[in-house]
NUSE-94307 format. One line per field, with one value per residue (C-alpha): residue number from 1; residue in three letters; y, z, x. Coordinates in nm, 2 decimals. Example, Ala and Ser with C-alpha at 12.3 -4.5 7.8 and 13.67 -1.06 7.14 Angstrom:
BEGIN
nr: c(1,2)
rest: c(ALA,SER)
py: c(-0.45,-0.11)
pz: c(0.78,0.71)
px: c(1.23,1.37)
END
This chain:
BEGIN
nr: c(1,2,3,4,5,6,7,8,9,10,11,12,13,14,15,16,17,18,19,20,21,22,23,24,25,26,27,28,29,30,31,32,33,34,35,36,37,38,39,40,41,42,43,44,45,46,47,48,49,50,51,52,53,54,55,56,57,58,59,60,61,62,63,64,65,66,67,68,69,70,71,72,73,74,75,76,77,78,79,80,81,82,83,84,85,86,87,88,89,90,91,92,93,94,95,96,97,98,99,100,101,102,103,104,105,106,107,108,109,110,111,112,113,114,115,116,117,118,119,120,121,122,123,124,125,126,127,128,129,130,131,132,133,134,135,136,137,138,139,140,141,142,143,144,145,146,147,148,149,150,151,152,153,154,155,156,157,158,159,160,161,162,163,164,165,166,167,168,169,170,171,172,173,174,175,176,177,178,179,180,181,182,183,184,185,186,187,188,189,190,191,192,193,194,195,196,197,198,199,200,201,202,203,204,205,206,207,208,209,210,211,212,213,214,215,216,217,218,219,220,221,222,223,224,225,226,227,228,229,230,231,232,233,234,235,236,237,238,239,240,241,242,243,244,245,246,247,248,249,250,251,252,253,254,255,256,257,258,259,260,261,262,263,264,265,266,267,268,269,270,271,272,273,274,275,276,277,278,279,280,281,282,283,284,285,286,287,288,289,290,291,292,293,294,295,296,297,298,299,300,301,302,303,304,305,306,307,308,309,310,311,312,313,314,315,316,317,318,319,320)
rest: c(MET,ALA,MET,SER,GLY,VAL,ASN,ILE,LEU,MET,PRO,ASP,ASN,GLU,SER,LEU,LEU,LEU,TRP,GLY,ALA,ASN,PHE,ARG,PRO,VAL,THR,LEU,ASP,GLY,GLU,TRP,TRP,ARG,LEU,ILE,SER,SER,CYS,PHE,LEU,HIS,ILE,GLY,LEU,LEU,HIS,LEU,LEU,MET,ASN,MET,TYR,ALA,LEU,LEU,TYR,ILE,GLY,VAL,LEU,LEU,GLU,PRO,TYR,LEU,GLY,LYS,ALA,ARG,PHE,LEU,SER,ALA,TYR,LEU,LEU,SER,GLY,LEU,ALA,GLY,SER,THR,ALA,SER,LEU,TYR,TRP,ASN,GLU,LEU,THR,ILE,SER,ALA,GLY,ALA,SER,GLY,ALA,ILE,PHE,GLY,MET,TYR,GLY,VAL,PHE,LEU,ALA,MET,LEU,THR,THR,ASN,LEU,ILE,GLU,LYS,SER,THR,ARG,LYS,THR,MET,LEU,SER,SER,ILE,VAL,ILE,PHE,VAL,GLY,TYR,ASN,LEU,MET,TYR,GLY,LEU,LYS,GLY,GLY,ILE,ASP,ASN,ALA,ALA,HIS,ILE,GLY,GLY,LEU,LEU,SER,GLY,LEU,LEU,ILE,GLY,TYR,ALA,PHE,TYR,PRO,SER,LEU,LEU,LYS,PRO,GLU,LYS,PRO,ILE,LEU,ALA,GLN,ARG,SER,ILE,ALA,LEU,LEU,SER,LEU,PHE,ILE,LEU,SER,ILE,SER,THR,LEU,VAL,LEU,VAL,TYR,LYS,ASN,PRO,GLY,ASP,LEU,LEU,LYS,TYR,GLN,THR,GLU,MET,GLU,GLU,PHE,ALA,LEU,LEU,GLU,GLU,LYS,ALA,LEU,GLY,ILE,TYR,ASN,LEU,PRO,LYS,THR,SER,THR,ASP,LEU,ASP,TYR,LEU,ASN,GLU,ILE,ARG,ASN,THR,GLY,ILE,PRO,SER,TRP,LYS,ALA,ASN,ILE,GLU,LEU,LEU,GLU,ARG,MET,GLU,GLN,LEU,ASP,LEU,PRO,THR,ASP,ILE,HIS,SER,ARG,ILE,THR,LYS,LEU,LYS,ASP,TYR,CYS,ASN,LEU,ARG,ILE,LYS,VAL,TYR,GLU,LEU,ILE,GLN,LYS,GLY,ILE,LEU,GLU,LYS,THR,ASP,PHE,TYR,TYR,SER,GLU,ILE,GLU,GLN,TYR,ASN,LEU,GLU,ILE,GLU,GLN,LEU,ILE,THR,ASP,LEU,ASN,ASN)
py: c(-0.03,0.26,0.08,0.28,0.58,0.53,0.69,0.47,0.68,0.77,0.60,0.77,0.54,0.51,0.39,0.13,0.07,-0.02,-0.23,-0.45,-0.32,-0.41,-0.18,-0.33,-0.13,-0.28,-0.62,-0.67,-0.57,-0.91,-0.86,-1.09,-1.19,-0.83,-1.06,-1.19,-0.93,-0.70,-0.83,-0.84,-0.43,-0.22,0.16,0.33,0.13,0.23,0.05,-0.26,-0.23,-0.24,-0.57,-0.74,-0.70,-0.86,-1.10,-1.22,-1.17,-1.45,-1.65,-1.73,-1.84,-2.00,-2.21,-2.51,-2.56,-2.56,-2.69,-2.46,-2.59,-2.52,-2.16,-2.10,-2.23,-2.04,-1.70,-1.77,-1.82,-1.55,-1.34,-1.38,-1.37,-1.07,-0.89,-1.06,-0.88,-0.61,-0.59,-0.72,-0.42,-0.12,0.02,0.24,0.18,0.13,-0.16,-0.31,-0.48,-0.77,-0.74,-0.97,-1.24,-1.14,-1.12,-1.47,-1.62,-1.47,-1.58,-1.95,-1.92,-1.81,-2.14,-2.34,-2.12,-2.25,-2.62,-2.83,-2.80,-2.62,-2.70,-2.56,-2.33,-2.14,-2.11,-1.84,-1.59,-1.65,-1.57,-1.28,-1.12,-1.26,-1.11,-0.75,-0.74,-0.82,-0.67,-0.31,-0.33,-0.39,-0.07,0.12,-0.03,0.19,0.49,0.72,0.54,0.16,-0.11,-0.28,-0.52,-0.70,-0.74,-0.92,-1.11,-1.23,-1.30,-1.48,-1.73,-1.80,-1.89,-2.06,-2.27,-2.30,-2.48,-2.70,-2.78,-2.93,-3.34,-3.35,-3.18,-3.41,-3.70,-3.54,-3.91,-3.91,-3.61,-3.74,-3.51,-3.22,-3.22,-3.29,-2.98,-2.78,-2.88,-2.89,-2.53,-2.43,-2.52,-2.38,-2.01,-1.98,-2.03,-1.80,-1.57,-1.65,-1.58,-1.27,-1.19,-1.34,-1.16,-0.79,-0.79,-0.42,-0.43,-0.04,-0.01,-0.02,0.16,0.46,0.37,0.34,0.72,0.91,0.83,0.92,1.23,1.33,1.32,1.58,1.75,1.77,1.85,2.14,2.31,2.33,2.70,2.80,2.55,2.81,2.93,3.26,3.42,3.32,3.58,3.67,3.46,3.20,3.21,3.27,2.88,2.71,2.79,2.80,2.49,2.27,2.44,2.49,2.15,1.91,2.10,2.04,1.68,1.61,1.72,1.49,1.18,1.25,1.29,0.94,0.81,1.00,0.67,0.41,0.20,0.34,0.46,0.79,0.90,0.88,1.06,1.33,1.38,1.35,1.66,1.83,1.73,1.91,2.22,2.20,2.20,2.48,2.71,2.67,2.68,3.04,3.13,3.06,3.26,3.50,3.56,3.51,3.77,4.03,3.91,4.02,4.40,4.45,4.49,4.38,4.42,4.04,4.03,4.04,3.81,3.55,3.57,3.43,3.18,3.04,3.06,2.85,2.61,2.58,2.52,2.24,2.11,2.08,1.90,1.65,1.61,1.55)
pz: c(0.01,0.09,-0.21,-0.45,-0.25,0.03,0.36,0.57,0.90,0.78,0.44,0.31,0.29,-0.11,-0.02,0.22,-0.05,-0.31,-0.08,0.02,0.31,0.43,0.29,0.31,0.00,-0.23,-0.03,-0.08,-0.44,-0.55,-0.38,-0.11,-0.07,0.15,0.42,0.43,0.29,0.50,0.77,0.69,0.56,0.90,0.92,0.91,1.10,1.47,1.36,1.24,1.52,1.80,1.66,1.53,1.98,2.08,1.81,2.02,2.31,2.25,2.02,2.22,2.50,2.26,1.96,2.17,2.30,1.95,1.72,1.41,1.18,1.48,1.54,1.18,1.12,1.41,1.35,0.99,1.08,1.39,1.11,0.83,1.17,1.24,0.94,0.89,1.23,1.06,0.78,0.97,1.21,1.03,0.75,0.62,0.81,0.61,0.85,0.82,1.00,1.23,1.55,1.48,1.45,1.73,1.93,1.82,1.96,2.27,2.24,2.21,2.51,2.72,2.57,2.72,3.05,3.18,3.08,3.27,2.91,3.16,3.46,3.74,3.91,3.59,3.52,3.72,3.65,3.27,3.30,3.47,3.26,2.95,3.03,3.20,2.82,2.66,2.89,2.79,2.44,2.42,2.65,2.45,2.13,2.25,2.09,1.76,1.45,1.59,1.51,1.73,1.62,1.44,1.78,1.96,1.68,1.63,1.99,2.02,1.73,1.92,2.24,1.97,1.80,2.13,2.29,1.98,1.92,2.30,2.22,1.96,2.24,2.52,2.25,2.07,1.93,1.71,1.42,1.24,1.57,1.52,1.10,1.14,1.44,1.15,0.86,1.08,1.21,0.85,0.69,1.04,0.98,0.60,0.59,0.88,0.67,0.32,0.56,0.63,0.30,0.13,0.41,0.37,0.00,-0.11,-0.31,-0.30,-0.27,-0.57,-0.64,-0.47,-0.67,-1.00,-0.94,-0.85,-1.15,-1.33,-1.12,-1.21,-1.60,-1.57,-1.34,-1.56,-1.84,-1.57,-1.56,-1.88,-1.87,-1.77,-2.00,-2.23,-2.52,-2.39,-2.75,-2.61,-2.62,-2.37,-2.57,-2.62,-2.18,-2.20,-2.43,-2.24,-1.89,-2.03,-2.29,-2.02,-1.67,-1.43,-1.66,-1.59,-1.23,-1.16,-1.31,-1.11,-0.78,-0.92,-0.90,-0.54,-0.49,-0.60,-0.34,-0.07,-0.09,-0.05,0.21,0.27,0.57,0.79,0.66,0.30,0.33,0.49,0.18,-0.03,0.18,0.14,-0.25,-0.32,-0.12,-0.40,-0.67,-0.59,-0.44,-0.81,-0.96,-0.80,-0.92,-1.29,-1.23,-1.06,-1.38,-1.68,-1.48,-1.52,-1.83,-1.95,-1.76,-1.82,-1.43,-1.21,-0.95,-0.89,-0.82,-0.49,-0.38,-0.67,-0.48,-0.13,-0.28,-0.44,-0.07,0.00,-0.29,-0.17,0.20,0.09,-0.19,0.17,0.39,0.12,0.00,0.38)
px: c(0.02,0.29,0.47,0.15,0.13,-0.14,-0.07,0.10,-0.06,-0.38,-0.55,-0.84,-1.16,-1.07,-0.78,-0.93,-1.21,-0.93,-0.71,-1.03,-1.19,-1.59,-1.85,-2.25,-2.32,-1.98,-1.97,-2.32,-2.30,-2.13,-1.77,-1.84,-1.42,-1.44,-1.60,-1.18,-0.92,-1.07,-0.91,-0.57,-0.56,-0.52,-0.64,-0.27,0.08,-0.05,-0.35,-0.15,0.10,-0.17,-0.34,0.02,0.04,-0.23,-0.23,0.15,0.07,-0.26,-0.09,0.21,-0.05,-0.32,-0.08,0.10,-0.20,-0.46,-0.14,-0.14,-0.44,-0.67,-0.54,-0.48,-0.88,-0.93,-0.82,-0.97,-1.33,-1.32,-1.22,-1.51,-1.75,-1.67,-1.67,-2.00,-2.11,-2.03,-2.16,-2.44,-2.48,-2.32,-2.54,-2.19,-1.88,-1.57,-1.42,-1.08,-0.84,-0.79,-0.97,-1.24,-0.99,-0.77,-1.05,-1.15,-0.89,-0.94,-1.27,-1.11,-0.94,-1.20,-1.35,-1.04,-1.02,-1.38,-1.28,-1.01,-0.80,-0.55,-0.43,-0.61,-0.37,-0.28,-0.60,-0.72,-0.47,-0.46,-0.88,-0.86,-0.61,-0.80,-1.08,-0.94,-0.84,-1.18,-1.37,-1.16,-1.13,-1.54,-1.52,-1.29,-1.50,-1.80,-1.57,-1.70,-1.49,-1.40,-1.60,-1.72,-1.93,-1.64,-1.50,-1.81,-1.94,-1.54,-1.54,-1.86,-1.76,-1.41,-1.61,-1.82,-1.44,-1.31,-1.64,-1.59,-1.26,-1.28,-1.35,-1.08,-0.83,-0.89,-0.77,-0.49,-0.40,-0.73,-0.65,-0.98,-1.19,-0.98,-1.01,-1.42,-1.46,-1.22,-1.48,-1.79,-1.71,-1.60,-1.93,-2.13,-1.95,-1.97,-2.34,-2.43,-2.24,-2.41,-2.72,-2.68,-2.53,-2.88,-3.04,-2.97,-2.94,-2.86,-3.16,-3.26,-2.93,-2.82,-3.17,-2.98,-2.64,-2.77,-3.00,-2.66,-2.53,-2.79,-2.80,-2.41,-2.51,-2.77,-2.52,-2.31,-2.55,-2.64,-2.36,-2.30,-2.30,-1.97,-1.80,-1.96,-1.70,-1.59,-1.73,-2.10,-2.39,-2.63,-2.84,-2.61,-2.60,-3.03,-3.07,-2.88,-3.02,-3.39,-3.29,-3.09,-2.93,-3.30,-3.48,-3.19,-3.13,-3.57,-3.51,-3.24,-3.50,-3.73,-3.42,-3.37,-3.76,-3.80,-3.49,-3.65,-3.89,-3.62,-3.56,-3.22,-3.00,-3.05,-2.72,-2.80,-3.15,-2.99,-2.76,-3.06,-3.24,-2.90,-2.82,-3.19,-3.10,-2.79,-3.04,-3.25,-2.97,-2.86,-3.19,-3.20,-2.79,-2.99,-3.30,-3.09,-2.82,-3.19,-3.31,-2.94,-2.92,-3.31,-3.24,-2.91,-2.80,-2.56,-2.76,-2.84,-2.46,-2.39,-2.72,-2.54,-2.25,-2.44,-2.59,-2.28,-2.15,-2.34,-2.33,-1.97,-2.09,-2.24,-2.04,-1.81,-2.05,-2.13,-1.79,-1.73)
END
């Protein structure tokens, strides 16, 4: 990522999506592989280092008990479960990081600490340490900008995986038990993930994306007045405003009113409202330009400038 020019401390959303982050509208639009790719993508170097430290701590404790095959399968399945939980819970959150998988490993270890697989003398100390770590990080995850859904999904799946591995860990001389438990867990978690993908069918989100593509085309057409050659006459400007500009802005308002009827996240409905305000301001500017040309006056210039400032502020808000 760094070699391709991505900021290694604070990568932007576009870069994260390009490199495989989990994002409901995109993941549900056929890019299901993001459920796994997002587990190996991090939002900056600090995020990566913090997760590697957490993985090192739990890995040193857990891998000697599980062995490589069970450890790897638990990691991948917890990561998948965490990504699925994030996709189910979050409407417009761009999610990335190994946290879901790492919480899964802590979940596996918590499950083992409630059995007799680990010596009773060391169980209490380890259990306290793990519970404090998990509890602190879940509480910290309540802060904005942290995907706690992935943490909880990973943790719960880890507990399930830990208990599912229990029979094979009791009988290490029978490797078939480990193979069967991995296969059954994989089938179960993959089935749940598939059901979530089907249940959370993007439906209206895809309609929204299609309508927004139409909005962009109409907007480009409506802004044609600003691309007229310098040799254009007043009549050229009037024709552009009357025949293309204002009709295109009005068509976009009708488009946005149709979008308001769709079942969309609250944030998108808020965006649609701002886009309607944007279109209405554009119409007011065009009407004042038209009046100024017809009356051959600069009287409306200051009012036009005020509307343009409001338009610029709306564009800034929409981009943010």
